[in-house]
OpenMM code with the backbone's topology and positions (N, CA, C; nanometers):
from openmm import Vec3, app, unit

residues = "MET LYS GLY LEU GLN HIS ASN GLY ARG ILE THR SER ALA PRO VAL ALA ALA ALA PHE ASP ALA VAL GLY ARG HIS LEU PHE VAL PRO GLY VAL PRO LEU GLU ASP ALA TYR GLN ASP ASP VAL VAL PHE THR LYS GLN ASP VAL ASP GLY ASP PRO LEU SER SER VAL SER ALA PRO TRP LEU VAL ALA THR MET LEU GLU ARG LEU GLU ALA ARG PRO GLY ASP ARG VAL LEU GLU ILE GLY SER ARG GLY TYR ASN ALA ALA LEU LEU ARG HIS LEU VAL GLY ALA GLY GLY SER VAL THR SER SER SER PRO ALA PRO ALA ALA LEU GLY THR PRO ALA GLY ARG GLY ARG ARG SER THR GLU".split()
positions = [
    Vec3(13.2228, 4.8351, 9.7945),
    Vec3(13.2923, 4.7584, 9.6783),
    Vec3(13.4127, 4.8324, 9.6535),
    Vec3(13.4025, 4.9693, 9.6558),
    Vec3(13.5284, 5.0524, 9.6265),
    Vec3(13.6478, 5.0192, 9.7095),
    Vec3(13.6091, 4.9987, 9.8409),
    Vec3(13.7237, 4.9605, 9.9249),
    Vec3(13.7795, 4.8180, 9.8878),
    Vec3(13.7118, 4.7393, 9.8500),
    Vec3(13.7628, 4.6011, 9.8107),
    Vec3(13.8428, 4.6101, 9.6735),
    Vec3(13.8115, 4.7116, 9.5970),
    Vec3(13.8926, 4.7333, 9.4813),
    Vec3(14.0164, 4.8042, 9.5144),
    Vec3(14.0078, 4.9026, 9.5968),
    Vec3(14.1310, 4.9818, 9.6430),
    Vec3(14.2291, 4.8968, 9.7142),
    Vec3(14.1881, 4.7965, 9.7942),
    Vec3(14.2796, 4.7065, 9.8693),
    Vec3(14.3224, 4.5782, 9.7824),
    Vec3(14.2765, 4.5781, 9.6595),
    Vec3(14.3130, 4.4672, 9.5661),
    Vec3(14.2339, 4.3331, 9.5817),
    Vec3(14.1324, 4.3435, 9.6542),
    Vec3(14.0525, 4.2183, 9.6727),
    Vec3(13.9694, 4.1892, 9.5430),
    Vec3(13.9158, 4.2941, 9.4906),
    Vec3(13.8403, 4.2875, 9.3628),
    Vec3(13.9364, 4.3496, 9.2574),
    Vec3(13.9714, 4.2570, 9.1545),
    Vec3(14.0531, 4.2929, 9.0536),
    Vec3(14.0022, 4.2829, 8.9188),
    Vec3(13.8873, 4.2211, 8.9014),
    Vec3(13.8258, 4.1975, 8.7741),
    Vec3(13.6922, 4.2705, 8.7541),
    Vec3(13.6518, 4.3140, 8.6312),
    Vec3(13.5380, 4.3693, 8.6105),
    Vec3(13.4160, 4.2823, 8.6367),
    Vec3(13.4236, 4.1558, 8.6050),
    Vec3(13.3056, 4.0685, 8.6365),
    Vec3(13.2595, 4.0561, 8.7875),
    Vec3(13.3760, 4.0508, 8.8643),
    Vec3(13.3487, 4.0350, 9.0075),
    Vec3(13.2983, 4.1711, 9.0630),
    Vec3(13.3532, 4.2799, 9.0143),
    Vec3(13.3034, 4.4196, 9.0561),
    Vec3(13.1607, 4.4221, 9.0188),
    Vec3(13.1143, 4.3895, 8.8944),
    Vec3(12.9776, 4.3959, 8.8476),
    Vec3(12.8890, 4.3075, 8.9346),
    Vec3(12.9397, 4.1870, 8.9744),
    Vec3(12.8445, 4.1055, 9.0616),
    Vec3(12.8274, 4.1849, 9.1982),
    Vec3(12.9352, 4.2278, 9.2531),
    Vec3(12.9212, 4.3011, 9.3811),
    Vec3(12.8203, 4.4179, 9.3732),
    Vec3(12.8278, 4.4862, 9.2620),
    Vec3(12.7327, 4.6018, 9.2388),
    Vec3(12.5945, 4.5530, 9.2216),
    Vec3(12.5683, 4.4455, 9.1649),
    Vec3(12.4364, 4.3869, 9.1218),
    Vec3(12.3611, 4.3253, 9.2325),
    Vec3(12.4382, 4.2629, 9.3354),
    Vec3(12.3825, 4.1872, 9.4363),
    Vec3(12.3919, 4.2511, 9.5694),
    Vec3(12.2756, 4.2792, 9.6175),
    Vec3(12.2712, 4.3485, 9.7555),
    Vec3(12.2903, 4.2589, 9.8671),
    Vec3(12.4104, 4.2736, 9.9466),
    Vec3(12.4339, 4.1923, 10.0661),
    Vec3(12.3283, 4.2085, 10.1742),
    Vec3(12.2701, 4.3256, 10.1796),
    Vec3(12.1769, 4.3398, 10.2884),
    Vec3(12.0429, 4.2481, 10.2738),
    Vec3(12.0317, 4.2052, 10.1523),
    Vec3(11.9067, 4.1124, 10.1281),
    Vec3(11.9378, 3.9676, 10.2070),
    Vec3(12.0548, 3.9455, 10.2393),
    Vec3(12.1020, 3.8085, 10.2880),
    Vec3(12.1226, 3.8140, 10.4372),
    Vec3(12.1045, 3.9344, 10.4913),
    Vec3(12.1356, 3.9484, 10.6433),
    Vec3(12.0130, 4.0204, 10.6926),
    Vec3(11.8811, 3.9649, 10.7115),
    Vec3(11.7742, 4.0253, 10.7431),
    Vec3(11.7856, 4.0598, 10.8931),
    Vec3(11.7285, 4.1875, 10.9309),
    Vec3(11.7405, 4.2434, 11.0632),
    Vec3(11.8751, 4.3011, 11.0985),
    Vec3(11.9593, 4.3057, 11.0071),
    Vec3(12.0940, 4.3859, 11.0203),
    Vec3(12.0792, 4.5200, 10.9763),
    Vec3(12.1168, 4.6235, 11.0425),
    Vec3(12.1048, 4.7523, 10.9891),
    Vec3(12.1839, 4.7703, 10.8596),
    Vec3(12.1376, 4.8434, 10.7655),
    Vec3(12.1972, 4.8725, 10.6288),
    Vec3(12.3490, 4.8869, 10.6349),
    Vec3(12.3840, 4.9834, 10.7295),
    Vec3(12.5262, 5.0248, 10.7361),
    Vec3(12.6052, 4.9001, 10.7789),
    Vec3(12.5577, 4.8212, 10.8745),
    Vec3(12.6378, 4.6994, 10.9236),
    Vec3(12.6419, 4.5944, 10.8096),
    Vec3(12.5375, 4.5812, 10.7344),
    Vec3(12.5292, 4.4867, 10.6278),
    Vec3(12.6491, 4.4985, 10.5207),
    Vec3(12.6901, 4.6235, 10.5050),
    Vec3(12.7906, 4.6574, 10.4126),
    Vec3(12.9390, 4.6729, 10.4689),
    Vec3(12.9504, 4.6509, 10.6009),
    Vec3(13.0876, 4.6595, 10.6563),
    Vec3(13.1599, 4.5406, 10.5962),
    Vec3(13.2927, 4.5520, 10.5863),
    Vec3(13.3790, 4.4541, 10.5447),
    Vec3(13.4068, 4.3533, 10.6458),
    Vec3(13.3056, 4.2780, 10.7066),
    Vec3(13.3217, 4.1954, 10.8206),
    Vec3(13.2170, 4.0816, 10.8131),
    Vec3(13.2410, 3.9717, 10.8729),
    Vec3(13.1363, 3.8659, 10.8872),
    Vec3(13.0048, 3.9127, 10.9572),
    Vec3(12.8949, 3.8573, 10.9126),
    Vec3(12.7618, 3.8896, 10.9789),
    Vec3(12.7212, 3.7559, 11.0288),
    Vec3(12.7083, 3.7420, 11.1577),
    Vec3(12.6457, 3.6220, 11.2065),
    Vec3(12.4974, 3.6133, 11.1987),
    Vec3(12.4401, 3.5148, 11.1495),
    Vec3(12.3018, 3.5078, 11.1124),
    Vec3(12.2278, 3.4033, 11.2001),
    Vec3(12.2929, 3.3278, 11.2749),
    Vec3(12.2241, 3.2404, 11.3683),
    Vec3(12.3137, 3.1996, 11.4680),
    Vec3(12.2821, 3.1957, 11.5985),
    Vec3(12.3526, 3.1657, 11.7130),
    Vec3(12.2932, 3.0577, 11.7972),
    Vec3(12.3681, 2.9751, 11.8708),
    Vec3(12.3024, 2.8826, 11.9597),
    Vec3(12.2495, 2.9407, 12.0874),
    Vec3(12.2017, 2.8683, 12.1685),
    Vec3(12.1506, 2.9209, 12.3013),
    Vec3(12.2532, 2.9973, 12.3914),
    Vec3(12.3833, 2.9518, 12.3723),
    Vec3(12.4958, 3.0326, 12.4487),
    Vec3(12.5423, 3.1555, 12.3708),
    Vec3(12.4876, 3.1796, 12.2520),
    Vec3(12.5299, 3.2984, 12.1705),
    Vec3(12.6474, 3.2630, 12.0705),
    Vec3(12.6867, 3.1360, 12.0776),
    Vec3(12.7997, 3.1038, 11.9791),
    Vec3(12.7491, 3.0867, 11.8378),
    Vec3(12.8257, 3.1499, 11.7425),
    Vec3(12.7798, 3.1420, 11.6073),
    Vec3(12.7597, 3.0034, 11.5515),
    Vec3(12.6501, 2.9871, 11.4748),
    Vec3(12.6262, 2.8654, 11.4050),
    Vec3(12.6204, 2.8911, 11.2541),
    Vec3(12.5843, 3.0111, 11.2121),
    Vec3(12.5806, 3.0434, 11.0730),
    Vec3(12.6185, 3.1948, 11.0366),
    Vec3(12.6722, 3.2068, 10.9268),
    Vec3(12.7103, 3.3529, 10.8920),
    Vec3(12.7152, 3.3853, 10.7518),
    Vec3(12.7204, 3.5067, 10.7321),
    Vec3(12.7584, 3.5491, 10.5780),
    Vec3(12.8977, 3.6074, 10.5932),
    Vec3(12.9845, 3.5345, 10.5066),
    Vec3(13.1289, 3.5716, 10.5085),
    Vec3(13.1628, 3.7178, 10.4899),
    Vec3(13.2754, 3.7562, 10.5295),
    Vec3(13.3261, 3.8931, 10.5181),
    Vec3(13.3380, 3.9193, 10.3595),
    Vec3(13.3107, 4.0270, 10.3131),
    Vec3(13.3141, 4.0581, 10.1666),
    Vec3(13.4534, 4.0503, 10.1162),
    Vec3(13.5629, 4.0778, 10.1955),
    Vec3(13.6985, 4.0606, 10.1505),
    Vec3(13.7257, 3.9116, 10.1184),
    Vec3(13.6691, 3.8280, 10.2003),
    Vec3(13.6927, 3.6799, 10.1743),
    Vec3(13.6162, 3.6306, 10.0572),
    Vec3(13.4857, 3.6771, 10.0437),
    Vec3(13.3973, 3.6342, 9.9291),
    Vec3(13.4680, 3.6871, 9.7997),
    Vec3(13.5180, 3.8116, 9.8048),
    Vec3(13.5735, 3.8649, 9.6706),
    Vec3(13.7037, 3.7838, 9.6352),
    Vec3(13.7936, 3.7538, 9.7458),
    Vec3(13.9048, 3.6791, 9.7145),
    Vec3(13.8663, 3.5410, 9.6455),
    Vec3(13.7636, 3.4721, 9.7123),
    Vec3(13.7282, 3.3340, 9.6569),
    Vec3(13.6716, 3.3521, 9.5057),
    Vec3(13.5905, 3.4490, 9.4956),
    Vec3(13.5468, 3.4629, 9.3485),
    Vec3(13.6580, 3.4964, 9.2534),
    Vec3(13.7410, 3.5961, 9.2857),
    Vec3(13.8565, 3.6270, 9.2034),
    Vec3(13.9411, 3.4953, 9.1757),
    Vec3(13.9662, 3.4155, 9.2622),
    Vec3(14.0451, 3.3004, 9.2373),
    Vec3(13.9682, 3.1899, 9.1684),
    Vec3(13.8351, 3.1856, 9.1812),
    Vec3(13.7597, 3.0876, 9.1039),
    Vec3(13.7516, 3.1141, 8.9549),
    Vec3(13.7557, 3.2414, 8.9191),
    Vec3(13.7423, 3.2888, 8.7875),
    Vec3(13.6200, 3.2181, 8.7089),
    Vec3(13.5012, 3.2291, 8.7788),
    Vec3(13.3859, 3.1786, 8.7115),
    Vec3(13.3513, 3.2613, 8.5878),
    Vec3(13.3094, 3.1947, 8.4851),
    Vec3(13.2795, 3.2636, 8.3582),
    Vec3(13.1339, 3.2334, 8.3165),
    Vec3(13.0828, 3.3186, 8.2270),
    Vec3(12.9498, 3.2834, 8.1720),
    Vec3(12.9479, 3.1579, 8.1150),
    Vec3(12.8419, 3.0732, 8.1446),
    Vec3(12.8124, 2.9480, 8.0876),
    Vec3(12.8808, 2.8377, 8.1909),
    Vec3(12.9578, 2.8684, 8.3013),
    Vec3(13.0114, 2.7695, 8.3830),
    Vec3(12.8973, 2.7069, 8.4742),
    Vec3(12.9227, 2.5891, 8.5210),
    Vec3(12.8351, 2.5213, 8.6141),
    Vec3(12.9205, 2.5155, 8.7396),
    Vec3(12.8572, 2.5616, 8.8568),
    Vec3(12.9300, 2.5715, 8.9810),
    Vec3(12.8379, 2.5042, 9.0960),
    Vec3(12.9167, 2.4244, 9.1795),
    Vec3(12.8537, 2.3597, 9.2989),
    Vec3(12.9078, 2.4489, 9.4129),
    Vec3(12.8125, 2.5148, 9.4845),
    Vec3(12.8512, 2.5945, 9.5927),
    Vec3(12.7930, 2.5203, 9.7311),
    Vec3(12.8821, 2.4776, 9.8252),
    Vec3(12.8388, 2.4133, 9.9364),
    Vec3(12.8592, 2.4993, 10.0671),
    Vec3(12.7572, 2.5139, 10.1418),
    Vec3(12.7599, 2.5888, 10.2665),
    Vec3(12.7146, 2.7263, 10.2566),
    Vec3(12.6576, 2.7626, 10.1442),
    Vec3(12.6182, 2.8977, 10.1229),
    Vec3(12.4876, 2.9356, 10.1945),
    Vec3(12.4843, 3.0537, 10.2426),
    Vec3(12.3546, 3.0985, 10.3029),
    Vec3(12.2764, 3.1892, 10.1892),
    Vec3(12.3296, 3.1982, 10.0793),
    Vec3(12.2626, 3.2707, 9.9736),
    Vec3(12.3481, 3.3656, 9.9009),
    Vec3(12.4297, 3.4431, 9.9690),
    Vec3(12.4844, 3.5754, 9.9082),
    Vec3(12.5965, 3.5211, 9.8043),
    Vec3(12.6681, 3.4327, 9.8448),
    Vec3(12.7898, 3.3896, 9.7578),
    Vec3(12.7196, 3.3200, 9.6363),
    Vec3(12.6198, 3.2386, 9.6662),
    Vec3(12.5557, 3.1791, 9.5398),
    Vec3(12.4889, 3.2779, 9.4462),
    Vec3(12.4221, 3.3959, 9.5010),
    Vec3(12.3834, 3.4957, 9.4169),
    Vec3(12.4786, 3.5668, 9.3471),
    Vec3(12.6019, 3.5912, 9.4060),
    Vec3(12.7187, 3.6529, 9.3301),
    Vec3(12.7678, 3.5531, 9.2242),
    Vec3(12.7744, 3.4320, 9.2582),
    Vec3(12.8141, 3.3215, 9.1491),
    Vec3(12.7192, 3.3225, 9.0335),
    Vec3(12.5935, 3.3266, 9.0633),
    Vec3(12.4863, 3.3271, 8.9632),
    Vec3(12.5032, 3.4452, 8.8644),
    Vec3(12.5338, 3.5617, 8.9172),
    Vec3(12.5561, 3.6776, 8.8401),
    Vec3(12.6809, 3.6537, 8.7549),
    Vec3(12.7890, 3.5919, 8.8001),
    Vec3(12.9081, 3.5600, 8.7252),
    Vec3(12.8849, 3.4625, 8.6117),
    Vec3(12.8079, 3.3601, 8.6363),
    Vec3(12.7835, 3.2510, 8.5335),
    Vec3(12.6826, 3.2844, 8.4314),
    Vec3(12.5943, 3.3816, 8.4698),
    Vec3(12.4945, 3.4286, 8.3695),
    Vec3(12.3798, 3.3246, 8.3422),
    Vec3(12.2916, 3.3639, 8.2465),
    Vec3(12.1836, 3.2799, 8.2110),
    Vec3(12.2241, 3.1482, 8.1486),
    Vec3(12.3378, 3.1410, 8.0819),
    Vec3(12.3855, 3.0199, 8.0187),
    Vec3(12.4567, 2.9243, 8.1231),
    Vec3(12.4866, 2.9684, 8.2423),
    Vec3(12.5366, 2.8788, 8.3409),
    Vec3(12.4457, 2.8481, 8.4521),
    Vec3(12.4912, 2.7702, 8.5416),
    Vec3(12.4075, 2.7223, 8.6601),
    Vec3(12.4869, 2.7270, 8.7838),
    Vec3(12.4196, 2.7431, 8.8985),
    Vec3(12.4824, 2.7455, 9.0324),
    Vec3(12.3813, 2.6418, 9.1147),
    Vec3(12.4459, 2.5424, 9.1724),
    Vec3(12.3753, 2.4538, 9.2628),
    Vec3(12.4301, 2.4892, 9.3978),
    Vec3(12.3544, 2.5182, 9.4895),
    Vec3(12.3967, 2.5603, 9.6269),
    Vec3(12.3341, 2.4678, 9.7270),
    Vec3(12.4073, 2.4221, 9.8228),
    Vec3(12.3640, 2.3392, 9.9313),
    Vec3(12.4094, 2.3988, 10.0625),
    Vec3(12.3263, 2.4005, 10.1617),
    Vec3(12.3568, 2.4345, 10.2979),
    Vec3(12.3030, 2.3326, 10.3897),
    Vec3(12.3598, 2.3352, 10.5115),
    Vec3(12.3005, 2.2421, 10.6219),
    Vec3(12.1636, 2.2679, 10.6596),
    Vec3(12.0914, 2.1592, 10.6827),
    Vec3(11.9472, 2.1806, 10.7214),
    Vec3(11.9397, 2.2663, 10.8544),
    Vec3(11.8476, 2.3564, 10.8613),
    Vec3(11.8499, 2.4439, 10.9789),
    Vec3(11.8432, 2.3674, 11.1026),
    Vec3(11.7747, 2.2504, 11.1180),
    Vec3(11.7677, 2.1727, 11.2369),
    Vec3(11.9081, 2.1207, 11.2660),
    Vec3(11.9881, 2.0893, 11.1669),
    Vec3(12.1269, 2.0264, 11.2001),
    Vec3(12.2149, 2.1284, 11.2664),
    Vec3(12.1901, 2.2566, 11.2346),
    Vec3(12.2846, 2.3599, 11.2779),
    Vec3(12.2956, 2.3658, 11.4370),
    Vec3(12.1910, 2.3215, 11.5024),
    Vec3(12.1879, 2.3315, 11.6556),
    Vec3(12.2353, 2.2128, 11.7126),
    Vec3(12.2829, 2.1055, 11.6448),
    Vec3(12.3323, 1.9838, 11.6934),
    Vec3(12.4815, 1.9782, 11.6906),
    Vec3(12.5461, 1.9037, 11.7863),
    Vec3(12.6892, 1.8815, 11.7911),
    Vec3(12.7476, 1.8340, 11.6561),
    Vec3(12.6771, 1.7531, 11.5846),
    Vec3(12.7278, 1.7140, 11.4618),
    Vec3(12.7140, 1.8232, 11.3543),
    Vec3(12.6144, 1.8995, 11.3720),
    Vec3(12.5833, 2.0050, 11.2673),
    Vec3(12.6885, 2.1297, 11.2842),
    Vec3(12.7442, 2.1607, 11.4028),
    Vec3(12.8267, 2.2591, 11.4347),
    Vec3(12.9701, 2.2229, 11.4536),
    Vec3(12.9998, 2.0858, 11.4579),
    Vec3(13.1373, 2.0450, 11.5019),
    Vec3(13.1441, 2.0283, 11.6658),
    Vec3(13.2237, 1.9528, 11.7002),
    Vec3(13.2339, 1.9477, 11.8490),
    Vec3(13.3377, 2.0331, 11.9021),
    Vec3(13.3064, 2.1019, 12.0088),
    Vec3(13.3877, 2.1921, 12.0787),
    Vec3(13.4911, 2.1209, 12.1714),
    Vec3(13.6104, 2.1655, 12.1695),
    Vec3(13.7053, 2.1015, 12.2609),
    Vec3(13.6841, 2.1644, 12.4087),
    Vec3(13.6950, 2.0799, 12.5030),
    Vec3(13.6683, 2.1226, 12.6306),
    Vec3(13.8070, 2.1490, 12.7057),
    Vec3(13.9150, 2.1379, 12.6351),
    Vec3(14.0397, 2.1524, 12.6996),
    Vec3(14.0809, 2.2969, 12.6788),
] * unit.nanometer
topology = app.Topology()
chain = topology.addChain("A")
for resn in residues:
    res = topology.addResidue(resn, chain)
    for name in ("N", "CA", "C"):
        topology.addAtom(name, app.Element.getBySymbol(name[0]), res)
C-alpha cells in the first residue's frame, strides 16, 4: 500500500484505510503471500489452453478506480464483475450504513465462448 501512496495511486485516507483493512491474499487462494501483494494482476482461473478467464485486478488499477469513484459512508454501490476483492474494499468505504451489491459471471459461463468473449483468429 505504501508504494501505491508513493506513486500517487492512493491519495485519500479512506482508500488507504480500505487497503489496510482488506487482505488481498484472501481473494487469491493458492497464491504465495508475496505474490498476492505484488502490484500486478493475479489470474485466478484459466481455460484448458491456459488463457486467463478470471483475475483479481492489479492494486494500482483498483486504487485508481476507488479514488475516482469517491465512495462515501452510506453510499449504495453496484459492482459488476468482481471476484470479491474490489467489493470488499468498497464495503469498507461505504461502511455499515451503505451497501455493495456485487455480481460476477456464473463459473460455468466463464469457460464458454460467450462467457469469455470470442477470440479473433486473424
